C-alpha positions in Angstrom: 159.5 71.2 91.7 159.1 69.2 94.4 157.9 70.7 97.8 159.3 69.5 101.1 157.2 69.4 104.2 158.5 69.0 107.5 156.4 67.2 110.4 157.9 69.8 112.7 155.6 72.2 114.2 155.4 75.4 112.0 155.4 78.8 114.1 153.2 81.6 112.8 153.8 85.0 113.2 151.2 88.0 112.8 151.8 91.2 110.7 153.9 92.4 113.8 156.0 89.6 113.9 154.6 88.6 117.0 154.1 84.4 117.7 150.7 83.3 117.4 150.3 80.1 119.5 147.5 78.4 118.6 145.4 76.6 121.5 145.7 73.4 122.1 144.1 71.0 124.6 145.7 67.5 125.2 148.3 68.4 122.5 146.0 68.8 119.8 144.8 71.8 118.2 141.4 73.0 119.3 138.9 73.6 116.6 134.9 73.6 115.9 133.4 72.3 112.7 133.0 75.0 110.1 130.3 73.0 108.1 128.0 73.6 110.9 126.4 77.1 111.7 124.1 77.2 114.9 125.8 77.2 118.3 123.8 75.8 121.3 124.1 78.5 123.8 123.0 76.4 127.0 125.1 76.6 129.8 128.0 73.9 129.7 130.9 73.2 131.6 133.5 76.1 131.1 135.5 75.2 127.6 132.8 73.4 126.1 130.5 74.5 123.3 127.7 72.5 121.3 127.3 72.9 117.4 124.0 71.8 116.0 123.6 68.3 115.2 127.0 67.4 117.1 128.5 66.5 120.5 130.3 69.3 122.7 133.5 70.7 121.4 136.1 71.1 123.9 137.9 74.7 123.6 141.5 75.0 125.4 141.2 75.1 129.0 143.2 78.2 129.0 141.4 80.2 126.1 138.8 82.8 127.5 135.0 82.4 126.7 133.9 82.6 123.2 131.4 85.5 122.8 128.3 84.2 120.9 125.8 86.7 119.4 122.5 85.4 118.8 120.1 87.5 116.8 116.6 86.4 116.5 115.1 86.1 113.3 111.6 87.6 114.5 110.2 90.3 116.2 106.9 90.9 118.0 105.1 93.8 119.5 101.7 94.5 121.1 100.0 97.8 121.3 96.6 98.6 123.0 94.3 101.3 121.5 91.5 103.2 123.1 91.6 106.0 120.4 93.4 106.4 116.7 97.1 106.5 117.5 100.4 105.1 116.1 102.1 102.4 118.1 105.9 102.1 119.1 108.1 101.4 116.2 110.1 98.1 116.5 113.7 98.7 115.1 114.7 95.6 113.3 117.8 97.2 111.4 120.3 94.5 113.0 118.0 91.7 111.7 115.4 92.9 109.0 112.2 91.1 108.9 110.0 90.6 105.9 106.8 88.6 106.6 104.3 89.9 109.0 101.0 88.3 111.0 98.7 90.9 112.4 95.8 89.8 115.1 93.2 92.9 116.5 91.4 91.5 119.4 89.1 93.5 121.6 89.1 93.3 125.4 85.7 92.4 127.0 83.9 92.4 123.9 84.3 92.6 120.2 84.5 96.2 119.2 81.9 97.7 117.0 84.4 98.7 114.1 88.4 99.6 113.6 90.7 99.9 111.3 94.5 99.2 112.0 97.2 99.3 109.7 100.5 97.4 109.9 103.3 99.9 108.7 106.8 99.5 107.6 110.1 101.8 106.9 113.5 101.5 105.7 114.4 105.1 107.2 112.3 105.3 110.1 110.5 108.5 108.8 108.9 107.5 106.0 105.9 104.4 106.5 104.0 102.7 104.0 101.2 100.5 104.7 102.0 96.3 104.4 98.6 95.1 105.8 95.4 96.5 106.8 93.3 94.7 109.7 89.6 95.9 110.1 86.1 95.1 110.9 85.5 92.9 108.5 88.7 90.7 109.0 87.3 89.7 112.1 87.8 90.3 116.0 90.9 88.1 116.9 91.3 86.8 113.4 95.0 86.7 112.6 95.8 88.1 109.0 99.0 87.1 107.4 101.2 88.6 104.6 101.5 85.5 102.8 103.7 85.6 99.7 104.1 89.1 100.0 107.5 89.9 101.2 108.2 93.3 102.7 111.8 93.5 103.7 111.7 96.0 106.6 114.1 97.5 109.1 111.2 99.2 111.2 107.6 98.4 111.6 104.6 99.5 113.8 100.9 99.4 114.0 98.7 102.5 113.8 95.2 102.3 114.5 93.5 105.0 112.0 89.7 104.6 113.2 88.0 102.9 116.1 84.7 102.4 117.7 84.9 100.4 120.7 81.1 99.7 121.6 81.3 97.4 124.6 85.1 96.7 124.3 87.2 98.5 126.8 90.3 98.6 124.2 91.6 96.6 121.1 95.0 94.7 121.5 97.1 94.6 118.3 99.8 91.9 118.2 102.0 91.8 115.3 104.6 89.1 114.5 107.4 90.0 111.9 109.6 87.2 110.7 112.3 86.3 108.0 111.0 84.7 105.4 
């Protein structure tokens, strides 16, 4: 059985029988290459967008702006401690992270001693220790989770012990990223 195709434009209708008119620019259908996955959100003239490794793509001039949502694949948090306490929880449920780096640095001088834990949670209620940074790790030293991946929806630092000595406080910096 042979199929017959017409070179005439095809009318397309949605489920409610409303005519769908594809956006056109200069008589051609507008389109964006689907083999590229990154959209450059730099400011361009209206009706243009760029894709990674490509030239600007013209979208129909009568088409409204195309919303683009970019979700970072990392999160950072810094907490300052003078006493043992829990830091602010970072919510990464929209784009979970799996690998971490933690740095503890005394302000004004190296603290006498400290223990800071990086905790992770899937429900923002029950937290488990992922990394422990302590005096023997070193003031200003960065600790990485390495190949130990911890898929996490929420994370926080918690200072469990601290003796400042000549330091005025400690600053804990966390970087969480997708592996």
